[in-house]
C-alpha positions as CSV (number, residue, x, y, z in Angstrom):
1,M,-90.4,-11.6,53.5
2,N,-94.2,-10.8,53.9
3,S,-97.4,-13.1,54.6
4,R,-97.7,-14.0,50.9
5,W,-95.0,-16.9,51.8
6,Q,-97.4,-18.5,53.9
7,H,-100.7,-18.6,51.9
8,A,-99.7,-18.1,48.2
9,T,-100.8,-20.6,45.8
10,T,-99.3,-21.4,42.4
11,G,-101.1,-19.6,39.3
12,T,-102.8,-21.7,36.3
13,A,-100.0,-20.8,34.1
14,T,-96.9,-21.5,36.6
15,A,-94.0,-23.7,35.7
16,L,-91.1,-24.8,37.8
17,S,-88.2,-22.5,36.4
18,T,-84.5,-23.5,36.4
19,I,-81.5,-21.3,36.7
20,M,-81.3,-20.7,32.9
21,P,-81.1,-17.3,30.7
22,M,-84.6,-15.8,29.9
23,A,-86.6,-17.5,32.7
24,A,-86.4,-21.1,31.2
25,R,-89.0,-23.1,32.7
26,L,-88.2,-26.5,34.1
27,W,-90.8,-29.5,34.0
28,L,-90.0,-32.5,36.0
29,L,-91.5,-35.7,35.8
30,A,-92.6,-37.4,38.7
31,G,-93.4,-41.3,38.5
32,L,-97.0,-42.3,38.6
33,V,-97.7,-45.6,37.3
34,S,-94.2,-46.4,36.2
35,V,-91.2,-44.5,35.0
36,L,-92.9,-44.3,31.7
37,A,-96.4,-42.9,32.9
38,T,-94.9,-40.1,34.3
39,L,-96.4,-36.4,35.3
40,P,-94.8,-33.1,35.2
41,C,-94.7,-31.3,38.3
42,R,-94.7,-27.6,37.6
43,A,-95.4,-26.3,40.9
44,R,-91.9,-25.9,43.3
45,T,-92.6,-25.1,47.2
46,W,-89.7,-22.8,48.2
47,T,-89.0,-22.6,52.0
48,D,-87.6,-19.9,53.9
49,V,-85.2,-20.2,56.8
50,D,-88.1,-19.5,59.3
51,G,-90.0,-22.3,57.9
52,R,-92.4,-20.2,55.9
53,K,-93.5,-21.6,52.5
54,I,-94.8,-20.5,48.8
55,E,-95.3,-22.1,45.4
56,A,-93.8,-19.8,42.8
57,E,-91.9,-19.5,39.6
58,L,-88.2,-18.5,39.5
59,L,-87.9,-15.7,36.9
60,E,-84.4,-14.4,37.4
61,P,-81.6,-16.0,39.2
62,G,-78.7,-14.6,40.9
63,K,-75.9,-15.2,43.2
64,S,-77.3,-13.0,45.9
65,E,-81.2,-12.9,45.3
66,V,-83.9,-14.4,43.2
67,T,-86.8,-13.0,41.6
68,L,-90.1,-15.3,42.1
69,Q,-93.3,-14.6,40.4
70,L,-96.3,-15.4,42.8
71,A,-99.6,-16.6,42.0
72,N,-101.2,-13.0,41.2
73,G,-98.8,-12.2,38.8
74,K,-96.5,-10.0,41.4
75,T,-93.0,-10.5,41.9
76,A,-90.7,-10.7,44.9
77,K,-86.9,-10.6,45.2
78,V,-85.6,-13.1,48.0
79,P,-82.2,-13.4,49.6
80,V,-80.7,-16.5,48.6
81,A,-79.0,-16.4,52.2
82,R,-83.2,-16.4,53.5
83,L,-84.0,-19.5,51.4
84,S,-83.8,-23.0,53.1
85,P,-80.5,-25.2,52.5
86,E,-82.8,-27.4,50.6
87,D,-83.6,-24.7,48.2
88,Q,-79.9,-23.3,47.9
89,A,-79.0,-27.2,46.9
90,F,-81.7,-27.2,44.2
91,L,-80.5,-23.8,42.9
92,L,-76.8,-25.1,42.6
93,K,-77.9,-28.3,41.2
94,A,-80.4,-26.8,38.6
95,A,-77.6,-24.6,37.8
96,R,-75.8,-27.4,36.2
97,L,-78.3,-27.8,33.3
98,P,-76.9,-27.0,30.1
99,K,-77.3,-23.8,28.5
100,P,-79.3,-23.4,25.3
101,K,-77.3,-22.6,22.2
102,G,-78.9,-21.6,19.0
103,V,-78.2,-24.0,16.0
104,P,-80.0,-23.2,12.9
105,V,-82.6,-25.5,11.2
106,T,-81.4,-26.9,8.1
107,G,-83.5,-27.1,4.9
108,T,-86.6,-25.0,4.2
109,L,-88.4,-23.8,7.5
110,A,-91.9,-25.0,7.1
111,K,-94.7,-22.7,8.2
112,C,-97.2,-23.9,11.2
113,N,-100.5,-24.2,10.1
114,G,-102.9,-21.5,11.2
115,F,-106.4,-21.3,12.9
116,D,-108.3,-21.5,9.2
117,A,-106.6,-25.0,8.6
118,F,-108.7,-28.1,8.7
119,W,-108.0,-30.6,11.4
120,P,-105.4,-33.4,9.8
121,S,-106.0,-37.0,10.0
122,A,-102.4,-38.0,10.1
123,A,-99.0,-36.3,10.6
124,Q,-95.9,-38.0,8.9
125,C,-92.3,-37.2,9.4
126,S,-89.8,-38.5,6.8
127,L,-88.6,-42.4,7.2
128,D,-85.5,-41.1,5.7
129,L,-84.3,-39.2,8.3
130,K,-81.0,-37.8,7.6
131,I,-79.0,-37.7,10.9
132,D,-75.9,-35.5,10.6
133,V,-72.9,-36.7,12.8
134,I,-71.1,-33.4,14.2
135,T,-68.7,-34.6,16.7
136,E,-67.8,-38.0,17.9
137,D,-64.8,-37.5,20.6
138,K,-64.4,-40.2,22.8
139,S,-61.8,-38.7,24.9
140,A,-64.3,-36.0,26.0
141,Q,-67.2,-38.3,26.0
142,K,-68.9,-35.9,23.8
143,F,-70.9,-37.0,20.7
144,I,-73.5,-34.7,19.0
145,Y,-75.9,-35.8,16.3
146,Q,-78.4,-33.6,14.3
147,S,-81.7,-34.3,12.8
148,A,-84.0,-31.6,10.9
149,H,-85.2,-29.9,14.0
150,F,-83.2,-31.3,17.1
151,Q,-79.7,-31.5,17.9
152,F,-78.7,-34.8,20.3
153,V,-75.6,-34.4,22.6
154,C,-74.7,-37.7,24.5
155,N,-71.7,-38.8,26.6
156,A,-71.6,-41.9,24.8
157,Q,-71.4,-43.2,21.1
158,L,-74.7,-44.0,19.6
159,R,-75.1,-46.1,16.2
160,P,-76.8,-43.9,13.5
161,T,-79.9,-46.4,13.5
162,V,-80.3,-45.9,17.3
163,V,-80.2,-41.9,16.7
164,A,-82.7,-42.2,13.8
165,A,-85.1,-44.2,16.3
166,L,-85.1,-41.4,18.7
167,A,-85.3,-38.7,16.2
168,T,-88.4,-40.7,14.6
169,V,-90.4,-39.7,17.8
170,F,-88.7,-36.0,18.0
171,E,-89.6,-35.3,14.5
172,G,-92.8,-37.0,14.0
173,T,-94.1,-35.2,17.2
174,H,-92.8,-32.0,16.0
175,E,-94.6,-32.4,12.6
176,L,-98.0,-33.2,14.4
177,L,-97.9,-29.9,16.3
178,R,-97.0,-28.1,13.2
179,V,-99.8,-29.5,11.2
180,M,-102.6,-29.1,14.1
181,P,-104.4,-25.8,13.2
182,L,-103.6,-23.9,16.3
183,N,-101.1,-21.9,15.1
184,N,-98.1,-23.7,17.0
185,R,-95.4,-20.9,16.2
186,L,-92.8,-22.6,18.1
187,T,-92.6,-25.1,15.5
188,A,-91.4,-22.9,13.1
189,T,-88.4,-21.7,15.4
190,P,-85.1,-21.3,13.1
191,T,-83.2,-23.0,15.6
192,K,-82.9,-26.7,16.5
193,L,-84.2,-27.7,20.0
194,R,-81.2,-29.3,22.2
195,V,-81.6,-32.8,23.3
196,F,-79.0,-34.3,26.1
197,L,-79.0,-37.8,26.3
198,C,-77.2,-39.5,29.4
199,D,-75.9,-43.2,29.1
200,S,-76.9,-43.5,32.8
201,M,-79.1,-42.3,35.7
202,A,-75.7,-41.1,37.4
203,A,-75.0,-39.2,34.5
204,Y,-78.5,-37.6,34.5
205,H,-78.3,-36.9,38.0
206,A,-75.0,-35.2,37.5
207,L,-76.5,-32.8,35.2
208,G,-79.1,-32.0,37.5
209,G,-81.7,-34.4,36.6
210,P,-84.2,-34.6,39.5
211,P,-84.3,-38.1,41.5
212,N,-87.1,-40.6,40.8
213,T,-87.7,-38.7,37.2
214,A,-87.6,-39.8,33.6
215,G,-86.3,-36.8,32.3
216,V,-86.4,-32.7,32.1
217,C,-87.7,-30.5,29.9
218,A,-86.5,-26.5,30.2
219,G,-87.5,-23.8,28.1
220,S,-89.8,-23.8,25.3
221,G,-89.2,-23.0,21.7
222,A,-85.6,-21.8,20.8
223,R,-84.9,-21.7,24.7
224,A,-86.0,-25.2,25.1
225,V,-83.7,-28.1,26.2
226,I,-84.4,-31.6,27.1
227,L,-82.3,-33.6,29.5
228,V,-83.2,-37.3,29.5
229,P,-81.6,-40.8,30.4
230,L,-81.2,-43.0,27.5
231,D,-82.8,-45.7,29.6
232,S,-86.0,-43.5,29.8
233,L,-86.3,-43.8,26.0
234,G,-86.1,-47.7,25.7
235,V,-82.2,-47.5,24.7
236,R,-80.3,-50.4,26.6
237,K,-76.7,-50.9,26.5
238,V,-75.5,-54.1,25.6
239,P,-74.2,-56.3,28.2
240,G,-70.5,-56.5,28.0
241,K,-70.3,-54.1,25.1
242,D,-69.6,-50.4,24.6
243,E,-72.9,-50.3,22.3
244,F,-76.5,-49.5,22.7
245,L,-79.8,-50.7,21.3
246,V,-83.3,-49.5,21.0
247,D,-85.8,-51.9,22.8
248,P,-88.4,-52.3,20.6
249,K,-90.9,-52.9,23.2
250,Q,-90.5,-49.7,24.8
251,T,-92.9,-46.8,24.6
252,N,-91.3,-43.2,24.0
253,M,-94.5,-41.3,24.1
254,V,-94.2,-39.7,27.4
255,L,-91.3,-38.0,25.4
256,A,-94.1,-36.9,23.1
257,H,-95.9,-35.4,26.1
258,E,-93.0,-33.4,27.1
259,L,-92.2,-32.0,23.8
260,T,-96.1,-30.8,23.4
261,H,-95.0,-28.8,26.5
262,A,-91.7,-27.3,24.9
263,L,-93.8,-26.4,21.5
264,M,-96.3,-24.6,23.5
265,E,-95.9,-20.9,23.9
266,D,-95.7,-19.5,27.2
267,Q,-99.3,-17.5,27.0
268,V,-101.1,-20.8,25.6
269,K,-100.1,-22.2,29.3
270,A,-102.7,-20.6,31.0
271,A,-105.1,-23.4,32.3
272,A,-103.7,-26.5,34.0
273,W,-106.7,-28.7,32.3
274,Y,-105.5,-27.8,28.7
275,I,-101.4,-27.6,29.6
276,E,-101.8,-31.3,30.4
277,G,-104.8,-32.3,28.4
278,S,-103.4,-31.1,25.0
279,A,-100.1,-33.0,25.8
280,E,-102.0,-36.1,26.7
281,Y,-103.7,-35.9,23.5
282,V,-100.7,-36.2,21.6
283,R,-99.2,-38.8,24.1
284,L,-102.1,-41.0,23.6
285,T,-102.8,-40.4,19.7
286,P,-101.6,-43.7,17.7
287,F,-97.8,-43.5,16.4
288,V,-96.3,-45.9,14.1
289,A,-93.2,-45.6,12.0
290,G,-93.1,-42.0,12.2
291,R,-96.6,-41.6,11.7
292,Y,-99.3,-40.1,14.0
293,R,-102.8,-41.7,13.1
294,I,-104.8,-38.5,14.3
295,A,-108.2,-40.2,12.4
296,D,-107.6,-43.4,14.6
297,N,-107.1,-41.7,18.1
298,H,-110.8,-42.2,19.4
299,D,-110.2,-45.4,21.0
300,A,-106.5,-45.1,22.1
301,I,-107.6,-41.8,23.8
302,I,-110.8,-43.5,25.5
303,E,-108.7,-46.5,26.7
304,G,-106.0,-44.1,28.1
305,V,-108.5,-42.3,30.0
306,T,-110.8,-44.6,31.1
307,A,-108.2,-47.8,31.6
308,Y,-104.7,-48.8,31.2
309,G,-104.2,-47.2,27.8
310,K,-103.6,-49.4,24.4
311,K,-100.3,-50.8,25.1
312,K,-100.8,-50.5,29.0
313,D,-98.4,-47.7,29.3
314,G,-99.8,-45.5,31.4
315,G,-103.8,-45.0,31.6
316,R,-105.4,-43.1,34.0
317,M,-108.1,-45.6,35.0
318,L,-111.0,-43.4,35.6
319,G,-113.7,-46.1,34.5
320,K,-116.6,-45.3,32.5
321,A,-118.8,-43.9,35.3
322,I,-117.0,-40.5,36.3
323,E,-118.2,-38.2,39.0
324,A,-116.7,-34.8,38.3
325,P,-116.7,-31.1,40.2
326,P,-118.7,-28.6,38.5
327,L,-116.9,-27.8,35.1
328,K,-116.3,-24.2,35.9
329,N,-114.2,-25.0,39.1
330,F,-112.2,-27.7,37.0
331,M,-111.2,-25.6,34.4
332,S,-110.7,-22.5,36.7
333,Q,-108.1,-24.8,39.0
334,T,-104.7,-23.6,39.9
335,Y,-102.0,-25.9,38.9
336,A,-101.5,-26.9,42.2
337,Q,-104.9,-27.8,42.8
338,F,-105.0,-29.8,39.4
339,V,-102.1,-32.0,40.4
340,S,-103.2,-32.8,43.8
341,N,-105.3,-35.2,42.2
342,P,-103.4,-36.2,39.3
343,Q,-105.2,-39.3,37.7
344,F,-108.3,-37.8,37.6
345,S,-107.0,-34.4,36.5
346,Y,-105.1,-35.6,33.8
347,G,-107.9,-38.0,32.4
348,M,-110.9,-35.3,32.7
349,G,-108.4,-32.5,31.0
350,T,-107.7,-35.2,28.2
351,L,-111.4,-35.5,27.5
352,L,-112.0,-32.0,27.6
353,T,-109.6,-31.5,24.9
354,Y,-110.6,-34.4,22.9
355,Y,-114.3,-32.9,23.0
356,F,-113.3,-29.3,22.0
357,Y,-111.0,-30.5,19.4
358,H,-113.4,-32.9,18.0
359,L,-116.9,-33.0,19.4
360,D,-117.7,-29.7,20.5
361,G,-120.3,-27.6,18.1
362,R,-119.9,-28.4,14.6
363,G,-117.0,-30.7,15.4
364,D,-114.6,-28.0,13.7
365,A,-112.8,-26.8,17.0
366,A,-113.7,-23.6,15.9
367,R,-114.0,-22.5,20.0
368,I,-110.9,-24.2,21.0
369,K,-109.0,-22.2,18.1
370,A,-110.7,-18.9,19.5
371,Y,-109.5,-19.8,22.7
372,V,-105.9,-20.3,21.7
373,Q,-105.9,-17.4,19.5
374,A,-107.2,-15.2,22.4
375,L,-104.4,-16.5,24.6
376,Q,-101.7,-15.8,22.1
377,D,-102.8,-12.3,21.5
378,G,-102.5,-11.8,25.6
379,S,-106.0,-12.2,26.9
380,P,-106.2,-13.4,30.5
381,E,-107.4,-16.9,30.7
382,P,-110.8,-16.2,32.4
383,S,-111.5,-14.1,29.4
384,A,-110.1,-16.1,26.9
385,R,-112.3,-19.0,28.6
386,E,-115.3,-17.0,27.6
387,K,-114.3,-18.0,23.6
388,L,-115.0,-21.9,24.8
389,L,-118.6,-20.8,26.5
390,D,-119.3,-18.8,23.3
391,G,-122.8,-17.8,25.0
392,R,-123.5,-20.7,26.7
393,S,-124.1,-20.9,30.5
394,W,-121.5,-23.4,32.4
395,S,-124.6,-25.8,33.1
396,Q,-125.5,-25.7,29.1
397,L,-121.8,-26.8,28.5
398,E,-121.8,-29.4,31.0
399,A,-124.9,-30.8,29.5
400,E,-123.4,-30.9,26.0
401,F,-120.1,-32.4,27.1
402,T,-122.1,-35.1,28.9
403,A,-124.2,-36.0,26.0
404,A,-120.9,-36.2,23.8
405,M,-119.2,-38.5,26.3
406,T,-122.7,-40.6,26.7
407,K,-122.1,-41.4,22.8
408,L,-118.6,-42.4,23.6
409,G,-119.8,-44.8,26.0
410,I,-119.0,-42.8,29.0
411,K,-121.3,-41.3,31.8
412,V,-120.1,-38.2,33.3
413,K,-122.0,-36.8,36.1
414,F,-121.3,-33.4,37.8
415,A,-121.7,-32.3,41.1
416,G,-123.8,-29.6,42.3
């Protein structure tokens, strides 16, 4: 191995990959405030037998060697035998994650909203969700249920009402991401996303779920697989009975955050602030009875950034007087730099996303649409970022952002 192993850092678009076909990405949820106020960890540090380290993305698995993508976009083939025992154990455990299997979407496949659509005021999924029971095999401990866009595989039998309650969050988030005018083409994938539900943390870990995490999202679109313990979704086993019920006090909105990642195309995952800011935007938007109230998300987002969140379920607690690094520096961070200060970074990323969605320019999200479109068309992120500036200097953008935040009751002071 060469010196890149000593100094390389993760790129802005990197995500930890698992041993799965087509370089499926793995997002780990590392606890911050509580199990349900979690943070995806996208950078994995690999170590060789000589103790040299690198943060890189696993592109191709292999029995004898693995292919890693470095921060500069180049790839390197590394013999498995040269990896540390911990890395080799990780590869073996990650290999247990279920493999994606295409299951066709039932019914008419709805198109996503393109960039020319208006920003929606709400997104509503059907309250009469049709849940199909595919398999209930007690001897094999395999139970499969399906909703319109998702297949749920569980090692325990669930009541249809429980599956419907979970499917409401999944389907509601899918609908929100479909109607947002950002050309989210993965919401029109003709195969169902697979969700593996584990009845215990032991079962979750046995499938490869990392310790101290609330769930794993691997891949995106048709390749997406979500692995999550029922407990993280507020589904509790009734004491003394082989039965599960939904805890009405539990929030599932961290799941919405992860679904946003699963339904974002890889080329759009090019800047840490937007990867996480867009997912936090979804997580913090009020969701009641299958309906996202987008027009009413202002207070919830401000509360989620500055304090503990509307339901005390994972606010970033930045307060209303925020000192920030220069905007150019913040928006061009690598992912490793971004997550080194997660509370601030996630909060600031959320404010920036909200600003570009609703407050920038004429309030029509024109610049963020142009940014996303450029990324989808293959532009490097620094070039696409020029669409956000739209002829403005960085100091002008800071001034306009600061003025918009002041109207929201938040004072932002940029360093330098």
